[in-house]
mmCIF file of the protein (N, C-alpha, C, O) and its ligand, coordinates in Angstrom:
data_MODEL
# 
_entry.id   MODEL 
# 
loop_
_entity.id 
_entity.type 
_entity.pdbx_number_of_molecules 
1 polymer     1 
2 non-polymer 1 
# 
_entity_poly.entity_id                      1 
_entity_poly.type                           'polypeptide(L)' 
_entity_poly.nstd_linkage                   no 
_entity_poly.nstd_monomer                   no 
_entity_poly.pdbx_seq_one_letter_code       MWMCPYCGSSKGQPFSDAQLSGMLCLNPDCGRFDSTLDAEQVNSDWDDSDL 
_entity_poly.pdbx_seq_one_letter_code_can   MWMCPYCGSSKGQPFSDAQLSGMLCLNPDCGRFDSTLDAEQVNSDWDDSDL 
_entity_poly.pdbx_strand_id                 A 
# 
loop_
_entity_poly_seq.entity_id 
_entity_poly_seq.num 
_entity_poly_seq.mon_id 
_entity_poly_seq.hetero 
1 1  MET n 
1 2  TRP n 
1 3  MET n 
1 4  CYS n 
1 5  PRO n 
1 6  TYR n 
1 7  CYS n 
1 8  GLY n 
1 9  SER n 
1 10 SER n 
1 11 LYS n 
1 12 GLY n 
1 13 GLN n 
1 14 PRO n 
1 15 PHE n 
1 16 SER n 
1 17 ASP n 
1 18 ALA n 
1 19 GLN n 
1 20 LEU n 
1 21 SER n 
1 22 GLY n 
1 23 MET n 
1 24 LEU n 
1 25 CYS n 
1 26 LEU n 
1 27 ASN n 
1 28 PRO n 
1 29 ASP n 
1 30 CYS n 
1 31 GLY n 
1 32 ARG n 
1 33 PHE n 
1 34 ASP n 
1 35 SER n 
1 36 THR n 
1 37 LEU n 
1 38 ASP n 
1 39 ALA n 
1 40 GLU n 
1 41 GLN n 
1 42 VAL n 
1 43 ASN n 
1 44 SER n 
1 45 ASP n 
1 46 TRP n 
1 47 ASP n 
1 48 ASP n 
1 49 SER n 
1 50 ASP n 
1 51 LEU n 
# 
loop_
_struct_asym.id 
_struct_asym.entity_id 
A 1 
B 2 
# 
loop_
_chem_comp.id 
_chem_comp.type 
_chem_comp.mon_nstd_flag 
ALA 'L-peptide linking' y 
ARG 'L-peptide linking' y 
ASN 'L-peptide linking' y 
ASP 'L-peptide linking' y 
CYS 'L-peptide linking' y 
GLN 'L-peptide linking' y 
GLU 'L-peptide linking' y 
GLY 'peptide linking'   y 
LEU 'L-peptide linking' y 
LYS 'L-peptide linking' y 
MET 'L-peptide linking' y 
PHE 'L-peptide linking' y 
PRO 'L-peptide linking' y 
SER 'L-peptide linking' y 
THR 'L-peptide linking' y 
TRP 'L-peptide linking' y 
TYR 'L-peptide linking' y 
VAL 'L-peptide linking' y 
ZN  non-polymer         . 
# 
_pdbx_entity_nonpoly.entity_id   2 
_pdbx_entity_nonpoly.name        ? 
_pdbx_entity_nonpoly.comp_id     ZN 
# 
_pdbx_nonpoly_scheme.asym_id         B 
_pdbx_nonpoly_scheme.entity_id       2 
_pdbx_nonpoly_scheme.mon_id          ZN 
_pdbx_nonpoly_scheme.ndb_seq_num     1 
_pdbx_nonpoly_scheme.pdb_seq_num     101 
_pdbx_nonpoly_scheme.auth_seq_num    101 
_pdbx_nonpoly_scheme.pdb_mon_id      ZN 
_pdbx_nonpoly_scheme.auth_mon_id     ZN 
_pdbx_nonpoly_scheme.pdb_strand_id   A 
_pdbx_nonpoly_scheme.pdb_ins_code    . 
# 
loop_
_atom_site.group_PDB 
_atom_site.id 
_atom_site.type_symbol 
_atom_site.label_atom_id 
_atom_site.label_alt_id 
_atom_site.label_comp_id 
_atom_site.label_asym_id 
_atom_site.label_entity_id 
_atom_site.label_seq_id 
_atom_site.pdbx_PDB_ins_code 
_atom_site.Cartn_x 
_atom_site.Cartn_y 
_atom_site.Cartn_z 
_atom_site.occupancy 
_atom_site.B_iso_or_equiv 
_atom_site.pdbx_formal_charge 
_atom_site.auth_seq_id 
_atom_site.auth_comp_id 
_atom_site.auth_asym_id 
_atom_site.auth_atom_id 
_atom_site.pdbx_PDB_model_num 
ATOM   1   N  N  . MET A 1 1  ? -8.597  -5.062  26.818 1.00 0.00 ? 1   MET A N  1 
ATOM   2   C  CA . MET A 1 1  ? -8.311  -6.481  26.533 1.00 0.00 ? 1   MET A CA 1 
ATOM   3   C  C  . MET A 1 1  ? -9.037  -6.895  25.265 1.00 0.00 ? 1   MET A C  1 
ATOM   4   O  O  . MET A 1 1  ? -10.179 -6.496  25.036 1.00 0.00 ? 1   MET A O  1 
ATOM   5   N  N  . TRP A 1 2  ? -8.376  -7.693  24.446 1.00 0.00 ? 2   TRP A N  1 
ATOM   6   C  CA . TRP A 1 2  ? -9.006  -8.206  23.236 1.00 0.00 ? 2   TRP A CA 1 
ATOM   7   C  C  . TRP A 1 2  ? -10.017 -9.286  23.590 1.00 0.00 ? 2   TRP A C  1 
ATOM   8   O  O  . TRP A 1 2  ? -9.801  -10.076 24.509 1.00 0.00 ? 2   TRP A O  1 
ATOM   9   N  N  . MET A 1 3  ? -11.138 -9.315  22.842 1.00 0.00 ? 3   MET A N  1 
ATOM   10  C  CA . MET A 1 3  ? -12.110 -10.384 22.999 1.00 0.00 ? 3   MET A CA 1 
ATOM   11  C  C  . MET A 1 3  ? -12.561 -10.840 21.620 1.00 0.00 ? 3   MET A C  1 
ATOM   12  O  O  . MET A 1 3  ? -12.891 -10.019 20.764 1.00 0.00 ? 3   MET A O  1 
ATOM   13  N  N  . CYS A 1 4  ? -12.575 -12.139 21.411 1.00 0.00 ? 4   CYS A N  1 
ATOM   14  C  CA . CYS A 1 4  ? -12.947 -12.683 20.107 1.00 0.00 ? 4   CYS A CA 1 
ATOM   15  C  C  . CYS A 1 4  ? -14.385 -12.297 19.752 1.00 0.00 ? 4   CYS A C  1 
ATOM   16  O  O  . CYS A 1 4  ? -15.298 -12.557 20.535 1.00 0.00 ? 4   CYS A O  1 
ATOM   17  N  N  . PRO A 1 5  ? -14.602 -11.681 18.588 1.00 0.00 ? 5   PRO A N  1 
ATOM   18  C  CA . PRO A 1 5  ? -15.949 -11.279 18.188 1.00 0.00 ? 5   PRO A CA 1 
ATOM   19  C  C  . PRO A 1 5  ? -16.819 -12.466 17.775 1.00 0.00 ? 5   PRO A C  1 
ATOM   20  O  O  . PRO A 1 5  ? -18.030 -12.312 17.617 1.00 0.00 ? 5   PRO A O  1 
ATOM   21  N  N  . TYR A 1 6  ? -16.222 -13.645 17.598 1.00 0.00 ? 6   TYR A N  1 
ATOM   22  C  CA . TYR A 1 6  ? -16.961 -14.810 17.131 1.00 0.00 ? 6   TYR A CA 1 
ATOM   23  C  C  . TYR A 1 6  ? -17.421 -15.695 18.280 1.00 0.00 ? 6   TYR A C  1 
ATOM   24  O  O  . TYR A 1 6  ? -18.552 -16.181 18.270 1.00 0.00 ? 6   TYR A O  1 
ATOM   25  N  N  . CYS A 1 7  ? -16.543 -15.915 19.291 1.00 0.00 ? 7   CYS A N  1 
ATOM   26  C  CA . CYS A 1 7  ? -16.885 -16.845 20.369 1.00 0.00 ? 7   CYS A CA 1 
ATOM   27  C  C  . CYS A 1 7  ? -16.838 -16.173 21.738 1.00 0.00 ? 7   CYS A C  1 
ATOM   28  O  O  . CYS A 1 7  ? -17.318 -16.754 22.711 1.00 0.00 ? 7   CYS A O  1 
ATOM   29  N  N  . GLY A 1 8  ? -16.271 -14.963 21.846 1.00 0.00 ? 8   GLY A N  1 
ATOM   30  C  CA . GLY A 1 8  ? -16.229 -14.245 23.116 1.00 0.00 ? 8   GLY A CA 1 
ATOM   31  C  C  . GLY A 1 8  ? -15.049 -14.619 23.994 1.00 0.00 ? 8   GLY A C  1 
ATOM   32  O  O  . GLY A 1 8  ? -14.943 -14.118 25.113 1.00 0.00 ? 8   GLY A O  1 
ATOM   33  N  N  . SER A 1 9  ? -14.158 -15.482 23.525 1.00 0.00 ? 9   SER A N  1 
ATOM   34  C  CA . SER A 1 9  ? -12.983 -15.860 24.296 1.00 0.00 ? 9   SER A CA 1 
ATOM   35  C  C  . SER A 1 9  ? -11.988 -14.704 24.356 1.00 0.00 ? 9   SER A C  1 
ATOM   36  O  O  . SER A 1 9  ? -11.843 -13.953 23.392 1.00 0.00 ? 9   SER A O  1 
ATOM   37  N  N  . SER A 1 10 ? -11.304 -14.564 25.494 1.00 0.00 ? 10  SER A N  1 
ATOM   38  C  CA . SER A 1 10 ? -10.292 -13.519 25.622 1.00 0.00 ? 10  SER A CA 1 
ATOM   39  C  C  . SER A 1 10 ? -8.892  -14.064 25.368 1.00 0.00 ? 10  SER A C  1 
ATOM   40  O  O  . SER A 1 10 ? -7.910  -13.332 25.493 1.00 0.00 ? 10  SER A O  1 
ATOM   41  N  N  . LYS A 1 11 ? -8.792  -15.355 25.009 1.00 0.00 ? 11  LYS A N  1 
ATOM   42  C  CA . LYS A 1 11 ? -7.487  -15.960 24.732 1.00 0.00 ? 11  LYS A CA 1 
ATOM   43  C  C  . LYS A 1 11 ? -7.158  -15.790 23.256 1.00 0.00 ? 11  LYS A C  1 
ATOM   44  O  O  . LYS A 1 11 ? -7.693  -16.499 22.403 1.00 0.00 ? 11  LYS A O  1 
ATOM   45  N  N  . GLY A 1 12 ? -6.271  -14.839 22.965 1.00 0.00 ? 12  GLY A N  1 
ATOM   46  C  CA . GLY A 1 12 ? -5.879  -14.610 21.590 1.00 0.00 ? 12  GLY A CA 1 
ATOM   47  C  C  . GLY A 1 12 ? -4.389  -14.403 21.490 1.00 0.00 ? 12  GLY A C  1 
ATOM   48  O  O  . GLY A 1 12 ? -3.740  -14.021 22.463 1.00 0.00 ? 12  GLY A O  1 
ATOM   49  N  N  . GLN A 1 13 ? -3.842  -14.657 20.306 1.00 0.00 ? 13  GLN A N  1 
ATOM   50  C  CA . GLN A 1 13 ? -2.425  -14.445 20.072 1.00 0.00 ? 13  GLN A CA 1 
ATOM   51  C  C  . GLN A 1 13 ? -2.244  -13.405 18.980 1.00 0.00 ? 13  GLN A C  1 
ATOM   52  O  O  . GLN A 1 13 ? -2.821  -13.542 17.901 1.00 0.00 ? 13  GLN A O  1 
ATOM   53  N  N  . PRO A 1 14 ? -1.444  -12.354 19.241 1.00 0.00 ? 14  PRO A N  1 
ATOM   54  C  CA . PRO A 1 14 ? -1.177  -11.369 18.189 1.00 0.00 ? 14  PRO A CA 1 
ATOM   55  C  C  . PRO A 1 14 ? -0.504  -12.032 16.994 1.00 0.00 ? 14  PRO A C  1 
ATOM   56  O  O  . PRO A 1 14 ? 0.378   -12.877 17.149 1.00 0.00 ? 14  PRO A O  1 
ATOM   57  N  N  . PHE A 1 15 ? -0.936  -11.632 15.794 1.00 0.00 ? 15  PHE A N  1 
ATOM   58  C  CA . PHE A 1 15 ? -0.372  -12.211 14.584 1.00 0.00 ? 15  PHE A CA 1 
ATOM   59  C  C  . PHE A 1 15 ? -0.260  -11.122 13.532 1.00 0.00 ? 15  PHE A C  1 
ATOM   60  O  O  . PHE A 1 15 ? -1.173  -10.311 13.375 1.00 0.00 ? 15  PHE A O  1 
ATOM   61  N  N  . SER A 1 16 ? 0.849   -11.097 12.815 1.00 0.00 ? 16  SER A N  1 
ATOM   62  C  CA . SER A 1 16 ? 0.964   -10.151 11.710 1.00 0.00 ? 16  SER A CA 1 
ATOM   63  C  C  . SER A 1 16 ? 1.933   -10.687 10.675 1.00 0.00 ? 16  SER A C  1 
ATOM   64  O  O  . SER A 1 16 ? 2.906   -11.363 11.009 1.00 0.00 ? 16  SER A O  1 
ATOM   65  N  N  . ASP A 1 17 ? 1.659   -10.379 9.410  1.00 0.00 ? 17  ASP A N  1 
ATOM   66  C  CA . ASP A 1 17 ? 2.605   -10.662 8.340  1.00 0.00 ? 17  ASP A CA 1 
ATOM   67  C  C  . ASP A 1 17 ? 2.511   -9.518  7.338  1.00 0.00 ? 17  ASP A C  1 
ATOM   68  O  O  . ASP A 1 17 ? 2.000   -8.450  7.674  1.00 0.00 ? 17  ASP A O  1 
ATOM   69  N  N  . ALA A 1 18 ? 2.984   -9.717  6.142  1.00 0.00 ? 18  ALA A N  1 
ATOM   70  C  CA . ALA A 1 18 ? 3.059   -8.627  5.176  1.00 0.00 ? 18  ALA A CA 1 
ATOM   71  C  C  . ALA A 1 18 ? 1.690   -8.047  4.831  1.00 0.00 ? 18  ALA A C  1 
ATOM   72  O  O  . ALA A 1 18 ? 1.590   -6.872  4.478  1.00 0.00 ? 18  ALA A O  1 
ATOM   73  N  N  . GLN A 1 19 ? 0.636   -8.855  4.929  1.00 0.00 ? 19  GLN A N  1 
ATOM   74  C  CA . GLN A 1 19 ? -0.677  -8.408  4.472  1.00 0.00 ? 19  GLN A CA 1 
ATOM   75  C  C  . GLN A 1 19 ? -1.730  -8.381  5.560  1.00 0.00 ? 19  GLN A C  1 
ATOM   76  O  O  . GLN A 1 19 ? -2.759  -7.725  5.399  1.00 0.00 ? 19  GLN A O  1 
ATOM   77  N  N  . LEU A 1 20 ? -1.500  -9.083  6.676  1.00 0.00 ? 20  LEU A N  1 
ATOM   78  C  CA . LEU A 1 20 ? -2.501  -9.167  7.729  1.00 0.00 ? 20  LEU A CA 1 
ATOM   79  C  C  . LEU A 1 20 ? -1.896  -8.825  9.070  1.00 0.00 ? 20  LEU A C  1 
ATOM   80  O  O  . LEU A 1 20 ? -0.741  -9.150  9.344  1.00 0.00 ? 20  LEU A O  1 
ATOM   81  N  N  . SER A 1 21 ? -2.696  -8.155  9.922  1.00 0.00 ? 21  SER A N  1 
ATOM   82  C  CA . SER A 1 21 ? -2.296  -8.011  11.313 1.00 0.00 ? 21  SER A CA 1 
ATOM   83  C  C  . SER A 1 21 ? -3.552  -8.030  12.159 1.00 0.00 ? 21  SER A C  1 
ATOM   84  O  O  . SER A 1 21 ? -4.570  -7.443  11.792 1.00 0.00 ? 21  SER A O  1 
ATOM   85  N  N  . GLY A 1 22 ? -3.477  -8.708  13.293 1.00 0.00 ? 22  GLY A N  1 
ATOM   86  C  CA . GLY A 1 22 ? -4.652  -8.820  14.145 1.00 0.00 ? 22  GLY A CA 1 
ATOM   87  C  C  . GLY A 1 22 ? -4.416  -9.853  15.226 1.00 0.00 ? 22  GLY A C  1 
ATOM   88  O  O  . GLY A 1 22 ? -3.285  -10.077 15.658 1.00 0.00 ? 22  GLY A O  1 
ATOM   89  N  N  . MET A 1 23 ? -5.501  -10.479 15.659 1.00 0.00 ? 23  MET A N  1 
ATOM   90  C  CA . MET A 1 23 ? -5.411  -11.463 16.725 1.00 0.00 ? 23  MET A CA 1 
ATOM   91  C  C  . MET A 1 23 ? -5.988  -12.786 16.254 1.00 0.00 ? 23  MET A C  1 
ATOM   92  O  O  . MET A 1 23 ? -7.026  -12.831 15.594 1.00 0.00 ? 23  MET A O  1 
ATOM   93  N  N  . LEU A 1 24 ? -5.292  -13.865 16.608 1.00 0.00 ? 24  LEU A N  1 
ATOM   94  C  CA . LEU A 1 24 ? -5.750  -15.202 16.277 1.00 0.00 ? 24  LEU A CA 1 
ATOM   95  C  C  . LEU A 1 24 ? -6.358  -15.828 17.529 1.00 0.00 ? 24  LEU A C  1 
ATOM   96  O  O  . LEU A 1 24 ? -5.694  -15.918 18.562 1.00 0.00 ? 24  LEU A O  1 
ATOM   97  N  N  . CYS A 1 25 ? -7.618  -16.262 17.444 1.00 0.00 ? 25  CYS A N  1 
ATOM   98  C  CA . CYS A 1 25 ? -8.308  -16.854 18.588 1.00 0.00 ? 25  CYS A CA 1 
ATOM   99  C  C  . CYS A 1 25 ? -7.694  -18.206 18.937 1.00 0.00 ? 25  CYS A C  1 
ATOM   100 O  O  . CYS A 1 25 ? -7.483  -19.044 18.060 1.00 0.00 ? 25  CYS A O  1 
ATOM   101 N  N  . LEU A 1 26 ? -7.408  -18.414 20.222 1.00 0.00 ? 26  LEU A N  1 
ATOM   102 C  CA . LEU A 1 26 ? -6.801  -19.667 20.667 1.00 0.00 ? 26  LEU A CA 1 
ATOM   103 C  C  . LEU A 1 26 ? -7.831  -20.670 21.171 1.00 0.00 ? 26  LEU A C  1 
ATOM   104 O  O  . LEU A 1 26 ? -7.461  -21.756 21.618 1.00 0.00 ? 26  LEU A O  1 
ATOM   105 N  N  . ASN A 1 27 ? -9.110  -20.328 21.109 1.00 0.00 ? 27  ASN A N  1 
ATOM   106 C  CA . ASN A 1 27 ? -10.148 -21.285 21.482 1.00 0.00 ? 27  ASN A CA 1 
ATOM   107 C  C  . ASN A 1 27 ? -10.189 -22.403 20.442 1.00 0.00 ? 27  ASN A C  1 
ATOM   108 O  O  . ASN A 1 27 ? -10.415 -22.129 19.263 1.00 0.00 ? 27  ASN A O  1 
ATOM   109 N  N  . PRO A 1 28 ? -9.971  -23.680 20.857 1.00 0.00 ? 28  PRO A N  1 
ATOM   110 C  CA . PRO A 1 28 ? -9.914  -24.783 19.890 1.00 0.00 ? 28  PRO A CA 1 
ATOM   111 C  C  . PRO A 1 28 ? -11.223 -24.980 19.137 1.00 0.00 ? 28  PRO A C  1 
ATOM   112 O  O  . PRO A 1 28 ? -11.228 -25.556 18.049 1.00 0.00 ? 28  PRO A O  1 
ATOM   113 N  N  . ASP A 1 29 ? -12.331 -24.510 19.700 1.00 0.00 ? 29  ASP A N  1 
ATOM   114 C  CA . ASP A 1 29 ? -13.621 -24.627 19.011 1.00 0.00 ? 29  ASP A CA 1 
ATOM   115 C  C  . ASP A 1 29 ? -13.860 -23.490 18.028 1.00 0.00 ? 29  ASP A C  1 
ATOM   116 O  O  . ASP A 1 29 ? -14.840 -23.513 17.284 1.00 0.00 ? 29  ASP A O  1 
ATOM   117 N  N  . CYS A 1 30 ? -12.967 -22.486 18.014 1.00 0.00 ? 30  CYS A N  1 
ATOM   118 C  CA . CYS A 1 30 ? -13.170 -21.313 17.169 1.00 0.00 ? 30  CYS A CA 1 
ATOM   119 C  C  . CYS A 1 30 ? -11.988 -21.161 16.213 1.00 0.00 ? 30  CYS A C  1 
ATOM   120 O  O  . CYS A 1 30 ? -12.090 -21.532 15.044 1.00 0.00 ? 30  CYS A O  1 
ATOM   121 N  N  . GLY A 1 31 ? -10.861 -20.615 16.701 1.00 0.00 ? 31  GLY A N  1 
ATOM   122 C  CA . GLY A 1 31 ? -9.662  -20.545 15.885 1.00 0.00 ? 31  GLY A CA 1 
ATOM   123 C  C  . GLY A 1 31 ? -9.736  -19.532 14.764 1.00 0.00 ? 31  GLY A C  1 
ATOM   124 O  O  . GLY A 1 31 ? -8.975  -19.632 13.801 1.00 0.00 ? 31  GLY A O  1 
ATOM   125 N  N  . ARG A 1 32 ? -10.636 -18.549 14.858 1.00 0.00 ? 32  ARG A N  1 
ATOM   126 C  CA . ARG A 1 32 ? -10.789 -17.589 13.761 1.00 0.00 ? 32  ARG A CA 1 
ATOM   127 C  C  . ARG A 1 32 ? -9.850  -16.399 13.930 1.00 0.00 ? 32  ARG A C  1 
ATOM   128 O  O  . ARG A 1 32 ? -9.254  -16.202 14.989 1.00 0.00 ? 32  ARG A O  1 
ATOM   129 N  N  . PHE A 1 33 ? -9.734  -15.612 12.863 1.00 0.00 ? 33  PHE A N  1 
ATOM   130 C  CA . PHE A 1 33 ? -8.796  -14.499 12.856 1.00 0.00 ? 33  PHE A CA 1 
ATOM   131 C  C  . PHE A 1 33 ? -9.563  -13.177 12.856 1.00 0.00 ? 33  PHE A C  1 
ATOM   132 O  O  . PHE A 1 33 ? -10.473 -12.976 12.052 1.00 0.00 ? 33  PHE A O  1 
ATOM   133 N  N  . ASP A 1 34 ? -9.180  -12.270 13.778 1.00 0.00 ? 34  ASP A N  1 
ATOM   134 C  CA . ASP A 1 34 ? -9.825  -10.966 13.897 1.00 0.00 ? 34  ASP A CA 1 
ATOM   135 C  C  . ASP A 1 34 ? -8.829  -9.885  13.486 1.00 0.00 ? 34  ASP A C  1 
ATOM   136 O  O  . ASP A 1 34 ? -7.828  -9.676  14.172 1.00 0.00 ? 34  ASP A O  1 
ATOM   137 N  N  . SER A 1 35 ? -9.090  -9.205  12.385 1.00 0.00 ? 35  SER A N  1 
ATOM   138 C  CA . SER A 1 35 ? -8.118  -8.263  11.818 1.00 0.00 ? 35  SER A CA 1 
ATOM   139 C  C  . SER A 1 35 ? -8.445  -6.805  12.138 1.00 0.00 ? 35  SER A C  1 
ATOM   140 O  O  . SER A 1 35 ? -7.964  -5.906  11.448 1.00 0.00 ? 35  SER A O  1 
ATOM   141 N  N  . THR A 1 36 ? -9.253  -6.553  13.169 1.00 0.00 ? 36  THR A N  1 
ATOM   142 C  CA . THR A 1 36 ? -9.680  -5.183  13.458 1.00 0.00 ? 36  THR A CA 1 
ATOM   143 C  C  . THR A 1 36 ? -8.529  -4.300  13.939 1.00 0.00 ? 36  THR A C  1 
ATOM   144 O  O  . THR A 1 36 ? -8.644  -3.075  13.897 1.00 0.00 ? 36  THR A O  1 
ATOM   145 N  N  . LEU A 1 37 ? -7.427  -4.889  14.394 1.00 0.00 ? 37  LEU A N  1 
ATOM   146 C  CA . LEU A 1 37 ? -6.307  -4.076  14.854 1.00 0.00 ? 37  LEU A CA 1 
ATOM   147 C  C  . LEU A 1 37 ? -5.663  -3.311  13.709 1.00 0.00 ? 37  LEU A C  1 
ATOM   148 O  O  . LEU A 1 37 ? -4.992  -2.304  13.938 1.00 0.00 ? 37  LEU A O  1 
ATOM   149 N  N  . ASP A 1 38 ? -5.855  -3.766  12.500 1.00 0.00 ? 38  ASP A N  1 
ATOM   150 C  CA . ASP A 1 38 ? -5.185  -3.177  11.349 1.00 0.00 ? 38  ASP A CA 1 
ATOM   151 C  C  . ASP A 1 38 ? -5.542  -1.704  11.169 1.00 0.00 ? 38  ASP A C  1 
ATOM   152 O  O  . ASP A 1 38 ? -4.650  -0.882  10.962 1.00 0.00 ? 38  ASP A O  1 
ATOM   153 N  N  . ALA A 1 39 ? -6.815  -1.357  11.243 1.00 0.00 ? 39  ALA A N  1 
ATOM   154 C  CA . ALA A 1 39 ? -7.256  0.021   11.022 1.00 0.00 ? 39  ALA A CA 1 
ATOM   155 C  C  . ALA A 1 39 ? -6.700  0.955   12.093 1.00 0.00 ? 39  ALA A C  1 
ATOM   156 O  O  . ALA A 1 39 ? -6.340  2.093   11.789 1.00 0.00 ? 39  ALA A O  1 
ATOM   157 N  N  . GLU A 1 40 ? -6.625  0.496   13.336 1.00 0.00 ? 40  GLU A N  1 
ATOM   158 C  CA . GLU A 1 40 ? -6.111  1.339   14.410 1.00 0.00 ? 40  GLU A CA 1 
ATOM   159 C  C  . GLU A 1 40 ? -4.647  1.699   14.181 1.00 0.00 ? 40  GLU A C  1 
ATOM   160 O  O  . GLU A 1 40 ? -4.237  2.829   14.447 1.00 0.00 ? 40  GLU A O  1 
ATOM   161 N  N  . GLN A 1 41 ? -3.864  0.757   13.694 1.00 0.00 ? 41  GLN A N  1 
ATOM   162 C  CA . GLN A 1 41 ? -2.454  1.028   13.449 1.00 0.00 ? 41  GLN A CA 1 
ATOM   163 C  C  . GLN A 1 41 ? -2.288  2.056   12.333 1.00 0.00 ? 41  GLN A C  1 
ATOM   164 O  O  . GLN A 1 41 ? -1.410  2.914   12.413 1.00 0.00 ? 41  GLN A O  1 
ATOM   165 N  N  . VAL A 1 42 ? -3.116  1.981   11.300 1.00 0.00 ? 42  VAL A N  1 
ATOM   166 C  CA . VAL A 1 42 ? -3.038  2.944   10.205 1.00 0.00 ? 42  VAL A CA 1 
ATOM   167 C  C  . VAL A 1 42 ? -3.337  4.357   10.724 1.00 0.00 ? 42  VAL A C  1 
ATOM   168 O  O  . VAL A 1 42 ? -2.652  5.311   10.355 1.00 0.00 ? 42  VAL A O  1 
ATOM   169 N  N  . ASN A 1 43 ? -4.353  4.488   11.575 1.00 0.00 ? 43  ASN A N  1 
ATOM   170 C  CA . ASN A 1 43 ? -4.692  5.799   12.127 1.00 0.00 ? 43  ASN A CA 1 
ATOM   171 C  C  . ASN A 1 43 ? -3.552  6.358   12.963 1.00 0.00 ? 43  ASN A C  1 
ATOM   172 O  O  . ASN A 1 43 ? -3.278  7.556   12.900 1.00 0.00 ? 43  ASN A O  1 
ATOM   173 N  N  . SER A 1 44 ? -2.885  5.522   13.742 1.00 0.00 ? 44  SER A N  1 
ATOM   174 C  CA . SER A 1 44 ? -1.780  5.988   14.575 1.00 0.00 ? 44  SER A CA 1 
ATOM   175 C  C  . SER A 1 44 ? -0.641  6.510   13.704 1.00 0.00 ? 44  SER A C  1 
ATOM   176 O  O  . SER A 1 44 ? -0.021  7.522   14.032 1.00 0.00 ? 44  SER A O  1 
ATOM   177 N  N  . ASP A 1 45 ? -0.366  5.826   12.603 1.00 0.00 ? 45  ASP A N  1 
ATOM   178 C  CA . ASP A 1 45 ? 0.710   6.267   11.718 1.00 0.00 ? 45  ASP A CA 1 
ATOM   179 C  C  . ASP A 1 45 ? 0.406   7.658   11.143 1.00 0.00 ? 45  ASP A C  1 
ATOM   180 O  O  . ASP A 1 45 ? 1.300   8.498   11.043 1.00 0.00 ? 45  ASP A O  1 
ATOM   181 N  N  . TRP A 1 46 ? -0.839  7.892   10.773 1.00 0.00 ? 46  TRP A N  1 
ATOM   182 C  CA . TRP A 1 46 ? -1.209  9.193   10.223 1.00 0.00 ? 46  TRP A CA 1 
ATOM   183 C  C  . TRP A 1 46 ? -1.036  10.293  11.269 1.00 0.00 ? 46  TRP A C  1 
ATOM   184 O  O  . TRP A 1 46 ? -0.554  11.377  10.940 1.00 0.00 ? 46  TRP A O  1 
ATOM   185 N  N  . ASP A 1 47 ? -1.416  10.038  12.511 1.00 0.00 ? 47  ASP A N  1 
ATOM   186 C  CA . ASP A 1 47 ? -1.282  11.044  13.559 1.00 0.00 ? 47  ASP A CA 1 
ATOM   187 C  C  . ASP A 1 47 ? 0.189   11.430  13.766 1.00 0.00 ? 47  ASP A C  1 
ATOM   188 O  O  . ASP A 1 47 ? 0.518   12.606  13.917 1.00 0.00 ? 47  ASP A O  1 
ATOM   189 N  N  . ASP A 1 48 ? 1.062   10.422  13.771 1.00 0.00 ? 48  ASP A N  1 
ATOM   190 C  CA . ASP A 1 48 ? 2.477   10.687  14.006 1.00 0.00 ? 48  ASP A CA 1 
ATOM   191 C  C  . ASP A 1 48 ? 3.083   11.526  12.883 1.00 0.00 ? 48  ASP A C  1 
ATOM   192 O  O  . ASP A 1 48 ? 3.825   12.471  13.150 1.00 0.00 ? 48  ASP A O  1 
ATOM   193 N  N  . SER A 1 49 ? 2.772   11.187  11.626 1.00 0.00 ? 49  SER A N  1 
ATOM   194 C  CA . SER A 1 49 ? 3.390   11.888  10.511 1.00 0.00 ? 49  SER A CA 1 
ATOM   195 C  C  . SER A 1 49 ? 2.861   13.322  10.396 1.00 0.00 ? 49  SER A C  1 
ATOM   196 O  O  . SER A 1 49 ? 3.558   14.201  9.889  1.00 0.00 ? 49  SER A O  1 
ATOM   197 N  N  . ASP A 1 50 ? 1.637   13.558  10.863 1.00 0.00 ? 50  ASP A N  1 
ATOM   198 C  CA . ASP A 1 50 ? 1.049   14.886  10.756 1.00 0.00 ? 50  ASP A CA 1 
ATOM   199 C  C  . ASP A 1 50 ? 1.728   15.873  11.699 1.00 0.00 ? 50  ASP A C  1 
ATOM   200 O  O  . ASP A 1 50 ? 1.839   17.059  11.388 1.00 0.00 ? 50  ASP A O  1 
ATOM   201 N  N  . LEU A 1 51 ? 2.182   15.383  12.849 1.00 0.00 ? 51  LEU A N  1 
ATOM   202 C  CA . LEU A 1 51 ? 2.855   16.247  13.800 1.00 0.00 ? 51  LEU A CA 1 
ATOM   203 C  C  . LEU A 1 51 ? 4.305   16.486  13.349 1.00 0.00 ? 51  LEU A C  1 
ATOM   204 O  O  . LEU A 1 51 ? 5.052   17.197  14.022 1.00 0.00 ? 51  LEU A O  1 
HETATM 205 ZN ZN . ZN  B 2 .  ? -12.937 -17.163 18.968 1.00 0.00 2 101 ZN  A ZN 1 
# 
């Protein structure tokens, strides 16, 4: 489960566009963007193409 690194809330919404992908915190007191999912997706793509 995703957890916001800034406030610890587990309420997040997946978000992606041409340059960013990650989770947007839905806590009204926080609302920050966590882009750590981006690196994991890049690694998965490399594994698939290598096989
Ligand atoms: Zn947060």
